[in-house]
N, C-alpha and C positions, 0 to 999 in steps of 0.2 A: 224531614219528617221535625217533630217537634221535640226540643230538649228537655229532658224528664227534670222534674223540682228535685232535683237531688243534687247532694255535695259528696263528690267522693275524694274521701281524706286518707291520704298514704305514708305513713310515716315511717321515714328513712332515715338508716346512716350508711355510709359506702355502699350504695345499689347500683352501680354503672353500669355492672352487667344485666340485670335484672331489669330495671326502671325503663328502658327503651321500647322495650317489650310490653311491658305492665298498660303504659298508655297507648301503645299504639293498639293495642285489646280494648280499652276505652272507645276510641276514636274522637273524633270532633262534634259529632251530632249525635252523642246520648243522654250527656248529663250536662247542668246549667252550671258547675262550678268542678275544677278540679284542683286541690290545693295537697301542696306537700308539705309534710311537717318532717324538718330536717334537724338532727342531733350534732350538727359539727360536722358534715363529712368531708374527709381530705381527699377525696377522687372528684371522679366529675360530677357526680351526682345531682349538684344544683347546676350545673351547665347544661345539664340534659333536660333538668326541668325547665329552664329556661325556654331552651329551643321548643317544647314542644307547649309554653305560654302557659304553664301552670302556677297559681300562686303558692310562691314560697316565703312560711313561715321559719323563724329560727326558735329551738328550744334546747332549753339547759336545763338538766333536770338537778335539783338542791338536796336527791337524796329522801326525799319523804313523799307524803302523799301530796298532792295528785301526780300519777305520771304521764306518757305522752298524751293517749288519746282524754284521758279522764280532763286534763290541761286544756287542751283543744276545746272540750263542750265547756269546760264552766268561761275559759277566757277569751273566745273568739266568737263573734255574733253570728250564727249559721242561719243565712235567709233562706234555706229552702227549705222543704215538709220534711224530708227526707235526708240521711247521712249513711252512705256505704263505707266502712273501714276497710282497706284493702292493702294488701302489703305489696311488696314489688314484685314479690314472686309469685302473686296471682294477676292468672290472665282471664277475663272476661270471655266467653264463646258465645258466639251466637245464639244458641240455644238460649243462655242465661239472659242475656239480654233481651231476647224476643219475651220470653217468659215474665221478665221482669216489668215490662212496660204495661204486659195484661194484667198482673199482680197489683201494681200502684192503682192502677186507675180504679178497682174495685174499692180502694180505702176503707178496709173492715177491719183494719190490722194495725199495729204500733210498731213491731218487728217481725223481721223473718230469720229463722233458723236457714244457712246457705251451706251446701254441701262441696267438697272440693275434689276434685281427680288427683292423684300424690302422683307424681313422676318421681322415681329413684333411682339412681346409677345409671340414666340416661333412658328410662324406660318407662310409659304410661301402666301401670298397676290396675288391672283388673279387679282385684280382691286387698285383703289384706284390711287390720284397722281403718274402721272410715273415720274422716276429718269434714265436722261440721264445727260452723262456729255460728254465735248469733249477730251479726256483723253489719246487720243491715236494721236501720231503725228511727222514730221521729223523737227528735232530739230532745222536746218536751216530755218525752215519754219515762224518761231517767238514764240514767250512768252507770259505766263500770262501776265493778261492787267494789265498796271504800277497804283496801287493806292498810293496815296500821301499819307497815312497815319502814324503819328508819334503815338506810345501807345496807339490809339486806344483802344486796348485791351491787352488779354496776350495770342491770339493767332497767334501761330507763323507757320501756313499755312495758304497759300488761301482759303477761304471756299467756296465762291461762284463767283470766279472771275473762267475767261474761257482763253484759249489761242487764242490771236489774231494773224490769219494766213495769210499769201500771196500764195495765191494758192488753187486749186478746194477741197473743204471738204466733204468727203463720209458720211456713215453710216454701220452701223453692226447690221444685225437685231437680231442673237442670243446674248442671255441675260448673263451678269455675276451675280451671286450669291451677293444681299449684305445679308451678316447674320454678327450681331454682337452680341457675346457672353456675353456682359460684361449687367450688370441690368438696369432696366428700369430707376433708378436714375441717374445713370453716364449718360445715354441718354437724361432725360430730363437738367441734368446740357450744356452739350453741346450746346442742341439747344438754352439755355436763351443765353447762351454766341454769339451764332451765331445772335439771334437777336437784339443785344444790337450793335453788329458790323454793322450789316443790317442798323439800325437805323442814326446810323453814316455814314456811306455810303451817306445814301439817304440824308442827312442833305448836306452835301459836295459836292453833287453832283446838287444840287435845280440851282446854279447860275453859274455852267461850262457844257458848251453847249459840248468841247472837251471830255469829261467822256461821256456824254449819246450818243455823235456821235460811240460811238464806241461797246453800247450794242446790243445782239443780240433780235430780236423781243418779244421773250419771256420777257429776261428782261425789256424791254422799257414797255410792259404789266403789270409785276409784281410790276414797279417802281411807276407807273402809278396810281396802284391801292391802292399805300402804305399810300399816303394820305389820305385815305378814310376810314371812321369806319366800313364801309363794307367789308374791304379785310378780313376778317375772315370767316364773312356768305360765301363770294364768295367760298373761297378756301373751307369752308365744300360742299358747292354744287357741286363743280368741283369734289372732291375729291368721294364723295359719292354717287351722282349720274350719274353724264357723264363721270366718269373711271372707273366706276363699282363698288367701294368700297362696295354697301350694298351686293355684289357676296360673302362677306368675313366673314356675321354674325357679330357678336359682335366685332372682332378681326379690320373689316372693320370701322364700327364704331366708334369704338374707337380711328384709327387710323386717322379716315377723323375730329373726335373731335380735337383731337393732332395739327392736323395740323390749323384747325381755331382757337386754343388755341395760338399757335406759333406765326401767322401774326397779330393775336390780341395786342398780345405782343410787338410785333416790330412797330405799331400803337401807341401804348401808351408810350414806348420809345421816339417817333419820335415826341409827344406832348411835353413830358417830356423837350427834347433837344431845342424845339421851345420854350418855358418857362425861359428856365434858361436862354438862348441867349439872350433872350430878357430884362431879367434883369438884367446881366453881360451888355449892350450897357446904359440902362439908369444909369448906375452906371458908365458908361463912360470908359468901360473896354470890346472892343469887341473880345479880344480873346477868342476862344472855349474852355471850360471846357475838360481835359479829360474824355470822356465816362467808370466810373467806372462800371466793374461788380461785383456783390457781391452774 
């Protein structure tokens, strides 16, 4: 079977538990190139990548724009027509690979929204808040949105940014499996870091119309809600009732509660930053302090 004119780029940091399954799901007869972008892993991540004969690129973030994905797009020659950014805990399914072959053969779009099956506490969820990302596109069509962050956090990769593309965007219906084999403590730690980053982004976007003009309609709704204490309960209701989380029993309820806790934390961090910045202004110092992650 012909290899797709596709580069699969996998940004990693200490992903020895997830990476073998991710690479196995891709297989050797699917994409022209597989690239591992490593941020200095201290486990067996790099050794595993070498075993699968993937190209390995080392990345060290300087705390400024661009982060990992945009850095790769700007500093490495991509010889294929398409690029798919895949996380190490994301596994290509047979249905997705089959649909992707047909989609790329049509060649009438510059990018595609992808859907993901979510696994939580060892089980695949049938309902709950849907996970979608614009992770497949033509490199010349654009890059991930620009965010002028200087040392907001230790996160060296784009978290909730999406590519801003010039051209028509489609959607692939078949899902990629999102399966994280790390324990719940790491899952929780990562989302705490995401919440801190999200709060800082909200604060910096309040008076910048240029930033808000490039948001998707989903981002506009989310950031509209972020200044309201009800954002947590709103996401609980959406995840558990509207998106059918109740069908997953205890896991569905736990996942909905987790989403509520996450967005409640974002709201609290926003309030904390506003109070801190008000105090700094009163002291005559208008510089916004770096948001520390504990």
